C-alpha positions in Angstrom: 1.4 -11.6 6.8 3.2 -10.5 3.8 2.1 -7.2 1.6 2.2 -6.9 -2.0 1.2 -3.8 -3.0 0.6 -3.3 -7.1 2.1 0.1 -8.7 0.9 -0.7 -12.0 -1.5 1.9 -14.2 -4.1 -0.6 -14.0 -5.5 1.6 -11.0 -5.0 5.0 -12.0 -2.8 7.7 -11.5 -1.9 8.3 -8.0 -2.1 12.2 -8.6 -5.7 11.6 -9.0 -8.0 11.7 -6.2 -10.7 8.9 -7.7 -7.1 6.5 -7.9 -6.8 3.2 -6.0 -3.1 4.4 -5.4 -4.3 8.0 -4.8 -2.5 9.2 -1.0 -4.0 11.7 1.3 -2.8 11.9 5.0 -6.0 13.0 6.4 -8.0 10.3 4.5 -6.1 6.7 4.0 -7.6 4.9 0.4 -8.9 1.9 0.3 -5.8 -0.3 0.4 -4.0 1.2 3.0 -7.9 0.7 5.4 -7.9 -2.9 4.4 -3.8 -3.6 5.0 -4.2 -1.6 8.6 -7.4 -3.4 9.4 -6.1 -6.5 8.6 -2.6 -5.8 10.3 -3.6 -4.7 13.7 -5.5 -8.1 14.0 -2.7 -10.4 12.9 0.2 -8.4 14.8 -1.0 -9.9 17.3 -0.4 -13.5 16.4 3.4 -12.0 15.3 6.5 -12.1 17.6 8.3 -9.1 16.1 5.2 -7.2 14.7 6.9 -6.9 11.3 5.4 -7.3 8.0 7.4 -7.7 4.8 6.0 -5.4 2.3 6.8 -5.7 -1.4 5.8 -3.6 -4.4 5.7 -4.6 -8.2 5.0 -2.8 -11.6 6.2 0.3 -10.4 8.2 3.1 -12.7 11.3 4.3 -11.2 12.1 7.8 -12.1 15.7 8.3 -13.4 18.1 9.2 -10.9 19.8 12.7 -12.0 
């Protein structure tokens, strides 16, 4: 399994609870739920149980 996460603005601001990118540790968003559900099944068929994960479309803030 390889995971790719779309960080483009098309899914809304990650600060907004209505966004698909919103992160609330108490309530995983739909992306986290889907990746976790599939990963739990596929991990049993993977020798190291590690999944490469890539993100794209993010704007990296400037470093000071």
